[in-house]
N, C-alpha and C positions, 0 to 999 in steps of 0.2 A: 170387327172381323179383320184379321191380319192376312196379308198376302204372303204366299210362300216365297222365300228368297230363291232367286235363280242364280245359276252359275254356268260357266262354260262346260258343256258335256251333258247338260240336262236335255231330256227329250223335249222338243218344242210342241207344246200341247195345242198350238194353233194349226198343226199339220195332221190331217187324217184323224185317226182315233187315238188321242193322247200321244201324238207324235209318230204313229206308225200307220202306214197304208199297206194293206194286204191285197195282193193282186189276185182276184178270184174270178175275173171275167173272161178268162181264156176259154177256147173251145176244148172241152174235156176229151174230145176224140184226138187231140193233138198232143196230149201229155202235159206234164208240168213244165212251166216256163222257168228256165234257168237264166236269170238276168246276168248279163256279162258287163254291161256298161251303162252309166248314167251321164247325162249331158243337160246343162241348163242353158237356155237361149230364149231371149225375148219373152220373159215371164212364163215360159213353159218348161216343164221337166220331161225330158225324153228318156225312155229306157229301152234297151234292146237285149234280146236273148234268144235262146233256142229251146226246142223241145223235141221229144221223139216218142213214138208209139210203135212198138214192134220194129220193123226195119224202116219206117217212115220218119223223116225229119222235117222240121219246120223252123223258120225264124219268126220272131215276134218283135214288133215295135209298138210302143205305147206312149201316150202323152197325158200328163197331168198338169193341172194348174198349180199355182204356188200354195194353194190350200190342201193339195193332195187329191182333188177331185178329178176323175177322168174326163178328158175332152171327148164327149160323146159324138162329136162331128168328125172325129179322127178314126178312120177305118170302121170297124164294127164294135160298138160298145167301148170305144176308146182304144182299141187294139187293131193292128194290121198283122195278120198271120198269113204266111205264104210257104208253100212246100219247098223243100230243098232236096237236092239229090241224096240218095241213100247214104247213111252213115256220115253226114256232114253236119256242121253246126256253125252258127253265127260267130264271127270273130270280133268284129268291130263295126261301128258306123260313124258317119260324120255328116255335117250339114254342108251343102253346096248351093249357095244362092237360093235358099228357101226350100230346096229339095234335100233328100237324104240318100246318101250312098251307103249301101250295106255290103260288107265283105263277109263271105262264108268260106269255109275250107273243108276239104276232106284230107286226112293225113294218114300216111302209112309209111313205115320204115322199109317196107319190102315191095310195095306195089306203087302204081302211079299216083301222084299227088295232084290235086286240082285246087284252083282258087276261083271263087264265083263272086260276081258283083251284080248288084241290083240298084236301080235308082228309082226312088219313090217321089211322087208329087207331094205337095204340102198336105193334101188330104189323105195321104197314105196309099194311093193307087200307083201302080207301076207306070213309069214314064217310058212310053214305047219308043221315044226318040233316042234312047240310050242303048248302045250296043245293038243287040238283036232283040227287038221287042222288049226292051227294058232290062236285058240280062247280058252278062258276059261270062264265058267259061274259058279259063286258061288251063291247059294241060302243062304242068310244070316238069314232070318226070319222076323218076324213082330215086331213092336215096342210096340204097345198098342192096345187097343180096341176102343180108342176114338181119333178123329183127333186132331192135335195140331194146333189150329187156329192161334196162334200168329205167326207161321212160314210158314203156307201154302202159304202166299202171298209173302214170301221172294224170291228174285231173286238170292240169293247167292247159289253157289255151292262150293264144296271143291276143294282146289288146293293143290298139293304136293304129289309127289311119289318119293321114294328114291330107287335107286339101291345100295344095300349094297356092301361092299367090297368083300364078298363071292359070289356076283351075285344074291342073293335073292332079291325079289321084295317086298317092304313095301309100303302100302298105307292105306287110310282110306275111310270110307263111312260116308256120312253126318249124318246119324242117329246113330252114336256112335260106329261103328265097326272099329277095326284096323285089317288089313289083311296082312299076310305074305305068299308069295309063294316061291317055289324053283326057280332056274333059268330056269327050264323047264316048269314052269307054274303049278306045282302041289302044293296043299295046304301044307304048312310047318307044319308038326305035331310036330316038336320040339318047336313050338310056342304055339300051343294048339292042341287038338285032331282034330279040324276041320280046323286049319290054320287061324282062326280068333277069336277075342274076342270082347265082348261088354262091354264098360267101363261105370261105374255108380258111380257118387259121392254119398256117403251115405246120404248127406244132401240135394242134388238136383239131383234126380235120372235121369233126362233127360238131357243128354249132346249132343249137336249137333256140329259136327266136320267140320272145314273148312280149316285147315292147319296142316302140319306135318313137324317136324324137327327131325334130328338125331344128337346126340353130336359127338364130334371128335373121341372118342373111339368106337362109335357105340354100346355102352353098354346101352344107355338110349334113349327113344323116347319121344318127347314132342309134344302134340297136342293142338290145340286151336280152339276156336269158341265161343259158348255161351251155357249157361245153363239156364233152365227155373225156374223161381220162381213163387210164387202164382199169381202175377198180372203183371209180367214183365219178361224180360230176361236180363242176365248179361254176359259180356265178361268173358271167363274162359281159364285157362291153366290146363293141366294135364300132369304128367310125369310118365312114366312106365319104368321098367327094360326090357331088351330085351327078357326076358322070359314071359312078359305080366303082371307081378305083379306090383302094384302101388309102386312108389318110395316114401317111407314114410319119406324121408329126404327133400322132396320138398314142399315148401309153408309154410306159418306161422301156418297152422293147422296140419302140418306133416302127411297128409293123401294122398299126391300125387296130390292134387287139389288146385288151387287158383281161387276163384271167386271174381271178382272185384265189389265193392259196387257202381256201376254206373247203374242207371235204363236205360232200353232199349238200352243196349250197346252190341256190338259184335266185335269179331276180324274176319276180312276177310282173313288176311294172317299173318303168323308169319315169321319173318326174323331173322336169327342168325348172330350176329357179329363174327368176328374172335376170340374175347376173350370169346366167349360162351354166351354172353348176348343175351337176347331174346327181340325183338321188336314186340309188338302186334299192328297191323295196322287195323283200322276199323272206327266205327262210334258210336255215342251215341245220344239219343234223339228221340222224336216222330216226325212224319211227320209235316212239316212246321217249325220245329225248330231242325234241325239235325246238330250236330257238328262233325267234323272229330276228330278221337281219336287215340292217340299214347300212349302206355305204355311200358316202358323199365324195364325189370326184370333181375336180376342176374341169373346165371345158376341154382341156387337152388330155384328159384321162389320168392326170396325176392326182394323188390323194388331196382332199381338202383338209388341211391341218386344223382348220377352225372347228370342224365337226368331229367330236370325239378324238381330238388330236391326230386326225388322219387315219384312225384305225376303224375296222369294221365294228359296228355297234350291235351286239347280240343281247336280246331282251328275253327274259323268262318270267312270265307272270303266273305260270303254273307249270306242270310237267311238260306240256307242249304249248308253244306259242308260235303263231305264224302271222306274218303280214301278207295281205293279199293285194292292197292297193294304197295309193297315197296321193296327196295334193299339197301344193304350197299356198299359204296365205300371202297377202300382199306384203306383210312385214317380214317374210322370210321363214316363218315357222312352218313346220311340216305336220300335216294331219295324216294319220295312217289308220287303216282298218284291217282287222283279221279275226283270228280265233284264239282262244286260250282254254285249256282244260286238260282232260286225260282221255286216253283210248281205253283204259281198263280201270273202272267202268267207263263206258262211252258217255262222256258228258262234256260239252263245250259251250262256252258263252261267246257271243259277239263282243269284240273289244275295239274301242276307238281311242287313240292316244294322240297327244299333241307334244311335239318336240321343239325345243328352242333351236336356234341356228348353231349352237355349240354341241348339240346332240343330247342335252339333258331334258328330261321330262319337264313340262311346264306346270309348275305347282299351282298356277291359277286355274288350271283346267281340271275337271273331274273332282271338284271339292277338295283340292289339295293333293290328289294322287297323281295327276298328270294323265290319267286315263279313266275310262268308264267301261264297265262290263254290263252286258245286257243278256239276260236269260230270255230266250224266245220259246214259243210253243214247240218249236222243232228240236229242242234240246234232247240229246241222246241219240240223234241220227248221224252225227258226224261233224267234221269241221266245216266252216262256212265258205262258200264261194261268195266273195264280196267285192263291191266296187264303190267308188266314192266320187262326189262332185261337190264343188262349193258354189253357193249362190253369190250374187253380187254383194249381199249383206254379210257374207262369210258364214251364213248358216250351213251346216254340214249335212249333206245328203248321203245316205249309205244304203246299198241294197244287200240282201242276204238270203241265201238258201243253202241248206247243207249239201255237201257231197255225200252221195249214197251209192251203194251198189246198183247195178243197172236195173234189177228187178224190184228194188225197194221204192216206196213212195216217200219223197222228201218233204211233202207238205207244200203249202203255198209260199211263193216268194214274197218278201216284204221289203218296203222302202221306209227308212226311218230318217227323221230329221232332228239334229242336235243343235242346241244353241252354241254360238261361239263365245269366247271370253268377253 
């Protein structure tokens, strides 16, 4: 009997059911769980997301062991689900001394925006010593008097919360706010009088934030997403000092902002390399002709000329291709996850790709292709909301659930594990 040859990008059959775990143990009264984030810590795989039913919203945290089995001592049947204010959703979560900080947000371009925080004990229960009975609600304000039509249909949410070395909690809100709390959940008035600031590029006043990074010294914060132009939107980066002031050494205009000259582009996530370089992961183009987008920048915002000669890297594996999330391996290669397929007819596959540090696909991954496509039972419903995390052995964890219209049923979320090279 001969064993099957393995290669980087194969599903890991030691995980779940032939490499796939389907999350089916949520409360059906809360709606389908849309996983937003994966995190690996101390031999546990954490996942977080949100769900809704009617006007009711909930966040969900779950925990699996490294075999993909749920931790039945965590919450109820391996899940902790908690109500959220109406029309809000989980944005991100982070570990803080064995506990979990959850950030959720409600967002509107014409009415008041809120950011919500919750702290959970190791067993999934609310930590009543945090904020007020385990919860914090910040009223951030409104953005404008007119709706922002170009983005109201966007399915993107922000990802990224950082627990700083002093225990303070740093996160962002989609409509341009950066927020810092003390470890106890109190707005940090050493950051600003309110504990939050609203960033504005003097040339493109509306910046929408989808990801957050902190440099090694924790002296600077980098945020990314998109900024609105007259008839389109463009991927952007912004860098601030820890006191909330723009870093005027960042970017070629030396105003703390970099706006990339690519129409209809956006960063879904920023990933920081060990050498401080910043990889923007996202997409560019209009519906029916969308390409996946990667841009590598130096820590000062200048182009990284070693990655695709300093140019944006656009990838088309089918008529539409989009990157949703990424991660860096120890050797500097980048792993990204997204969707590829067509809208007419509606068919999309999950895709995971591995890029070398020069921006070329790694031919040792995906049996020579540099990427692998996976057809899931949810094919035909839409592109995938996806997240990624790497285990210490560099096995690749990916979550996936399709974006669908509000009244459609997307199916169950899945977590997949792929072998590294």
